[in-house]
C-alpha positions as CSV (number, residue, x, y, z in Angstrom):
1,M,23.6,-8.9,7.3
2,K,20.2,-9.1,8.9
3,K,17.7,-11.5,7.5
4,V,14.6,-10.3,5.7
5,S,11.4,-12.4,5.4
6,I,9.5,-11.7,2.2
7,I,5.9,-12.8,2.4
8,I,3.9,-13.3,-0.9
9,P,0.2,-14.2,-0.4
10,V,-1.0,-16.1,-3.5
11,Y,-4.6,-16.5,-4.6
12,K,-5.7,-16.6,-8.3
13,A,-2.5,-14.8,-9.5
14,E,-1.3,-17.2,-12.2
15,K,-1.0,-14.4,-14.8
16,Y,1.4,-12.3,-12.7
17,V,3.0,-14.4,-9.9
18,A,6.1,-15.6,-11.9
19,A,7.2,-12.0,-12.5
20,T,6.5,-11.1,-8.9
21,V,8.6,-14.0,-7.5
22,Q,11.4,-13.2,-9.9
23,S,11.4,-9.6,-8.8
24,A,12.0,-10.8,-5.3
25,L,14.7,-13.2,-6.3
26,D,16.5,-10.5,-8.3
27,Q,17.1,-8.3,-5.2
28,T,20.6,-7.0,-4.7
29,Y,20.2,-7.7,-1.0
30,K,20.6,-11.5,-0.8
31,N,20.0,-12.5,2.9
32,F,16.3,-13.2,2.7
33,E,13.7,-16.0,2.9
34,L,10.8,-16.0,0.5
35,L,7.6,-17.3,2.1
36,I,4.9,-18.0,-0.6
37,I,1.6,-18.5,1.2
38,D,-0.8,-20.6,-0.9
39,D,-4.1,-19.2,0.3
40,G,-6.1,-22.1,-1.2
41,S,-5.5,-20.8,-4.7
42,P,-7.6,-22.8,-7.2
43,D,-5.6,-21.9,-10.3
44,R,-2.1,-22.7,-11.5
45,S,-0.4,-20.1,-9.3
46,I,1.3,-22.5,-7.0
47,E,2.3,-24.8,-9.8
48,I,4.1,-21.8,-11.3
49,C,5.8,-21.0,-8.0
50,R,7.1,-24.6,-7.7
51,Q,9.0,-24.1,-10.9
52,F,11.5,-21.8,-9.0
53,T,14.2,-23.9,-7.3
54,D,15.9,-21.2,-5.2
55,P,16.5,-22.8,-1.7
56,R,15.3,-19.6,0.0
57,I,11.8,-20.3,-1.2
58,K,9.3,-22.0,1.1
59,I,5.7,-22.6,0.1
60,I,3.1,-22.8,2.9
61,R,-0.4,-24.0,2.1
62,Q,-3.6,-23.1,4.0
63,Q,-7.3,-23.0,3.4
64,N,-8.4,-19.6,2.1
65,R,-8.4,-16.9,4.7
66,G,-8.0,-13.9,2.6
67,L,-5.1,-11.5,2.2
68,P,-4.8,-10.6,5.9
69,G,-4.9,-14.3,6.9
70,A,-2.2,-15.2,4.4
71,R,0.0,-12.4,5.7
72,N,-0.6,-13.5,9.3
73,T,0.5,-17.0,8.4
74,G,3.6,-15.7,6.8
75,I,4.4,-13.6,9.9
76,R,4.1,-16.6,12.1
77,H,6.5,-18.6,10.0
78,A,9.0,-15.7,9.4
79,T,12.5,-16.0,10.9
80,G,13.9,-12.7,9.7
81,E,14.5,-9.6,11.8
82,Y,12.8,-7.6,9.1
83,L,9.5,-8.4,7.3
84,T,8.0,-7.3,4.1
85,F,4.9,-8.1,2.0
86,L,4.8,-8.4,-1.7
87,D,1.4,-8.8,-3.3
88,A,1.3,-11.4,-6.0
89,D,0.6,-9.0,-8.9
90,D,3.1,-6.3,-7.9
91,L,6.9,-6.0,-8.6
92,W,10.0,-4.6,-6.9
93,L,13.0,-2.9,-8.4
94,P,16.2,-4.9,-7.7
95,E,17.6,-2.5,-5.1
96,K,14.4,-2.2,-3.0
97,L,15.4,-4.4,-0.1
98,E,18.9,-3.1,0.0
99,K,17.8,0.5,0.3
100,H,15.2,-0.2,3.0
101,V,17.6,-2.3,5.1
102,T,20.1,0.6,4.9
103,H,17.4,3.0,6.0
104,L,16.3,0.9,9.0
105,E,19.9,0.3,10.0
106,N,20.7,4.0,10.0
107,A,17.4,5.1,11.7
108,P,16.9,3.0,14.8
109,K,13.7,4.8,15.8
110,V,12.0,4.0,12.4
111,G,10.0,0.8,12.6
112,V,8.4,0.9,9.2
113,S,10.3,2.0,6.1
114,F,8.3,2.5,2.9
115,S,9.0,3.6,-0.6
116,R,7.1,5.5,-3.2
117,S,5.4,3.5,-6.0
118,A,5.2,3.7,-9.8
119,F,2.0,2.5,-11.4
120,I,2.2,-0.2,-14.1
121,D,-0.6,-1.7,-16.3
122,E,-1.8,-5.3,-16.6
123,N,1.1,-6.0,-18.9
124,G,3.7,-4.6,-16.6
125,Q,4.2,-1.4,-18.7
126,P,4.7,1.9,-16.8
127,L,1.8,4.3,-16.8
128,G,4.1,7.2,-16.1
129,I,2.5,8.3,-12.8
130,Y,3.4,7.6,-9.2
131,Q,2.1,7.4,-5.6
132,L,4.0,10.2,-3.8
133,P,3.1,10.1,-0.1
134,L,4.6,12.3,2.5
135,L,7.8,10.7,3.7
136,T,8.5,12.2,7.2
137,G,6.7,13.8,10.1
138,I,4.0,11.1,9.9
139,T,1.5,11.4,12.8
140,P,-1.4,9.2,13.7
141,S,-3.8,11.8,12.3
142,L,-2.0,11.6,8.9
143,V,-2.2,7.8,8.9
144,L,-5.9,8.0,9.7
145,C,-6.6,10.5,6.9
146,R,-4.1,9.7,4.2
147,N,-2.5,6.3,4.5
148,P,1.1,7.4,3.6
149,I,2.3,3.9,3.0
150,S,-0.1,3.8,0.1
151,N,-0.1,0.0,-0.8
152,G,0.8,-3.3,0.7
153,S,3.9,-3.9,-1.3
154,A,5.7,-0.7,-0.3
155,A,6.8,-1.3,3.3
156,V,9.7,-3.1,5.0
157,M,9.5,-3.3,8.8
158,R,11.1,-4.6,11.9
159,K,9.4,-7.8,13.1
160,S,9.4,-6.3,16.6
161,V,6.9,-3.7,15.3
162,L,4.4,-6.4,14.5
163,E,5.1,-8.2,17.7
164,A,4.2,-5.0,19.5
165,I,0.6,-4.9,18.1
166,K,-0.2,-8.6,18.0
167,F,-3.4,-9.8,19.7
168,Q,-4.9,-13.3,20.2
169,D,-8.2,-14.5,18.9
170,N,-9.9,-17.8,18.1
171,L,-11.4,-17.5,14.6
172,Y,-10.7,-21.0,13.3
173,G,-11.0,-23.3,16.2
174,T,-7.7,-22.6,18.0
175,V,-6.2,-19.5,19.7
176,E,-3.6,-17.8,17.4
177,D,-1.5,-14.7,17.3
178,F,-2.9,-12.1,14.9
179,Y,-1.2,-9.1,13.4
180,F,-3.5,-8.0,10.6
181,D,-7.1,-8.2,11.6
182,E,-8.8,-10.9,9.6
183,H,-12.3,-9.5,10.2
184,F,-11.3,-7.1,7.4
185,R,-11.0,-8.5,3.9
186,R,-10.5,-4.9,2.7
187,S,-8.7,-2.0,4.3
188,E,-6.6,-4.4,6.3
189,D,-3.4,-2.4,5.5
190,I,-4.6,0.9,6.9
191,E,-6.1,-0.8,9.9
192,C,-2.7,-2.2,10.8
193,W,-0.8,1.1,10.1
194,I,-3.3,3.0,12.4
195,R,-2.6,0.5,15.3
196,I,1.2,0.9,14.8
197,S,1.0,4.6,14.8
198,V,-1.3,4.9,17.8
199,Q,-0.2,1.9,20.0
200,T,3.6,2.0,19.5
201,N,6.4,4.5,19.6
202,W,7.9,3.4,16.3
203,L,8.2,5.9,13.5
204,L,6.9,5.4,10.0
205,E,9.2,7.0,7.4
206,G,9.6,6.8,3.7
207,I,12.4,7.0,1.2
208,P,12.0,9.0,-2.0
209,E,12.7,6.4,-4.7
210,A,9.8,4.7,-6.5
211,L,11.0,1.2,-5.7
212,T,7.6,-0.6,-5.8
213,L,5.7,-1.2,-9.1
214,Y,2.0,-1.2,-8.3
215,R,-0.1,-2.9,-10.8
216,V,-3.4,-1.4,-11.9
217,T,-5.8,-4.1,-13.2
218,S,-9.2,-3.9,-14.8
219,S,-10.7,-6.6,-12.6
220,G,-12.2,-4.2,-10.1
221,L,-15.9,-3.3,-10.4
222,S,-17.5,0.0,-9.6
223,A,-19.8,-1.7,-7.2
224,N,-16.8,-2.7,-5.1
225,L,-16.1,1.0,-4.3
226,F,-19.0,1.1,-1.8
227,E,-17.8,-2.2,-0.3
228,Q,-14.4,-0.5,0.2
229,L,-16.1,2.5,1.8
230,D,-18.1,0.2,4.1
231,S,-14.9,-1.7,5.1
232,W,-13.1,1.5,5.7
233,E,-15.9,2.8,7.9
234,K,-15.6,-0.4,10.0
235,V,-11.8,0.2,10.4
236,I,-12.5,3.8,11.7
237,S,-15.2,2.4,14.1
238,K,-12.5,0.0,15.5
239,A,-10.0,2.8,15.8
240,S,-12.5,4.8,17.8
241,S,-12.6,2.1,20.4
242,Y,-8.9,2.6,21.3
243,A,-8.2,6.1,20.0
244,P,-11.5,8.0,20.5
245,E,-10.0,11.5,20.7
246,L,-8.1,10.9,17.4
247,V,-11.2,9.8,15.6
248,D,-13.4,12.5,17.1
249,K,-11.0,15.2,15.9
250,W,-10.1,13.8,12.5
251,G,-12.8,11.4,11.6
252,T,-14.9,13.5,9.2
253,L,-11.7,14.8,7.4
254,A,-10.5,11.2,7.0
255,R,-13.8,10.2,5.6
256,A,-13.7,13.1,3.1
257,Y,-10.3,12.0,1.9
258,Q,-11.5,8.4,1.6
259,L,-14.4,9.5,-0.5
260,R,-12.1,11.6,-2.7
261,Y,-9.8,8.6,-3.1
262,L,-12.7,6.4,-4.2
263,A,-13.9,9.1,-6.6
264,R,-10.5,8.9,-8.3
265,K,-10.9,5.2,-8.6
266,A,-14.3,5.7,-10.1
267,V,-12.7,8.0,-12.6
268,S,-10.2,5.3,-13.5
269,L,-13.0,2.9,-14.0
270,Q,-14.7,5.4,-16.4
271,D,-17.8,5.6,-14.1
272,G,-18.7,9.3,-14.3
273,S,-21.9,9.2,-12.3
274,M,-20.3,7.3,-9.4
275,A,-17.2,9.6,-9.5
276,V,-19.5,12.7,-9.2
277,E,-21.5,11.2,-6.4
278,L,-18.3,10.3,-4.4
279,V,-16.5,13.6,-4.9
280,N,-19.6,15.6,-4.0
281,G,-19.9,13.4,-0.9
282,A,-16.3,14.2,0.0
283,L,-16.8,17.9,-0.2
284,S,-20.1,17.8,1.8
285,T,-18.5,15.6,4.4
286,N,-15.6,18.0,5.1
287,W,-15.1,20.9,2.7
288,R,-11.7,21.7,4.2
289,I,-10.1,19.1,1.9
290,I,-10.2,21.8,-0.7
291,V,-8.2,24.1,1.6
292,Y,-5.7,21.5,2.7
293,E,-5.2,19.9,-0.7
294,P,-6.7,22.3,-3.3
295,R,-4.9,21.0,-6.3
296,R,-5.7,17.3,-5.9
297,T,-9.3,18.0,-4.8
298,L,-10.0,20.3,-7.7
299,L,-8.4,17.9,-10.2
300,T,-10.6,15.1,-8.8
301,L,-13.7,17.3,-9.0
302,V,-13.0,18.4,-12.6
303,A,-12.1,14.9,-13.8
304,A,-15.3,13.5,-12.3
305,Y,-17.5,16.0,-14.1
306,L,-15.6,15.8,-17.3
307,I,-16.0,12.0,-17.5
308,F,-19.6,12.4,-16.6
309,L,-20.4,15.1,-19.2
310,L,-18.0,14.6,-22.1
311,P,-17.9,11.9,-24.8
312,Q,-15.5,9.2,-23.9
313,S,-13.1,9.8,-26.8
314,L,-12.8,13.5,-25.9
315,Y,-12.3,12.8,-22.2
316,K,-9.6,10.2,-23.0
317,S,-7.6,12.8,-25.0
318,I,-7.8,15.3,-22.1
319,E,-6.9,12.5,-19.6
320,A,-3.8,11.4,-21.6
321,F,-2.5,15.0,-21.7
322,A,-3.2,15.5,-18.0
323,L,-1.5,12.3,-17.0
324,K,1.6,13.1,-19.1
325,K,1.9,16.5,-17.4
326,T,1.4,15.0,-14.0
327,G,3.9,12.2,-14.5
328,A,6.6,14.7,-15.6
329,T,6.0,16.8,-12.5
330,Q,6.1,13.8,-10.3
331,R,9.4,12.6,-11.8
332,R,11.0,16.0,-11.2
333,R,9.8,15.9,-7.6
334,I,11.2,12.4,-7.0
335,T,14.6,13.5,-8.5
336,Q,14.7,16.6,-6.3
337,D,13.8,14.6,-3.2
338,I,16.5,12.0,-3.9
339,I,19.1,14.8,-4.4
340,T,18.0,16.4,-1.1
341,Q,18.2,13.1,0.8
342,D,21.7,12.5,-0.6
343,V,22.8,15.9,0.6
344,I,21.4,15.3,4.1
345,T,23.0,11.9,4.3
346,Q,26.4,13.3,3.3
347,D,26.1,16.0,5.9
348,V,25.2,13.5,8.6
349,V,28.2,11.3,7.6
350,S,30.6,14.3,7.7
351,I,29.6,15.3,11.2
């Protein structure tokens, strides 16, 4: 059994980190090390982590360097052939590692295996909706435009993938190996996935189950949406330095998708005016998003204007009905995709 290094960056996560660590320890795949990176957390997070006595746990302390810096520290200390990141407020289902290791073992050209994700609320209760990215046929243009991995807790990868994209820099007084770019405190995931897709021959491929529980919290502020956009723009600027043809061809479409994504976040934050501004910006940036993804684009447009125009109580009733219908449709799709994958696997085994 190959060893997996689980890296949990911890900073101000005392409300959630115990459940996160427990979800890692509960994995059915047992050959792993659990690297908890104390990123200078000022609260009780690390005190809580120390209450776990599992010998596979190692706590590594550093001065605050942000999420990408904590991940880089974890990678440098990792001894596993496979690596994975679990954000300190997210959860995994028990079979997650086992299914990803099986996927990677059976698909030698796949460097990054990711799962779908189910949304949970601040109390860990399911919201009934999912992230359903495309699972196969992932090209650099798709990574640029749509970030199929979706969130930082969804992927399990070969360590050799990260070794293939590492670079050296001196940000803190000594030359170090970097994997995630610490110039980015936001959008660091997509920046890394773009480099993997452009600079290596490894495939990115997903499995249909929703094995990651992605927590939605109320701590985000609407003002941060434009900070996220600014960070994303800097990621695209960096990508244009090593993949100019890709960015020239797909850059405006990618920006339109990003604006639409931020519009949906504004809707979830109940900020109607910002949602309208962002979705209109998406359509004016590249109207083809309504051709390529008509349903999602129209739903975002309608939701933005409804929350902007309607009383909050009426909007919430409409939203609850729409989310219930969406969740049911998504669950049917996941079930069908799992059945299809099982049939394909059985056919391959029988050959």
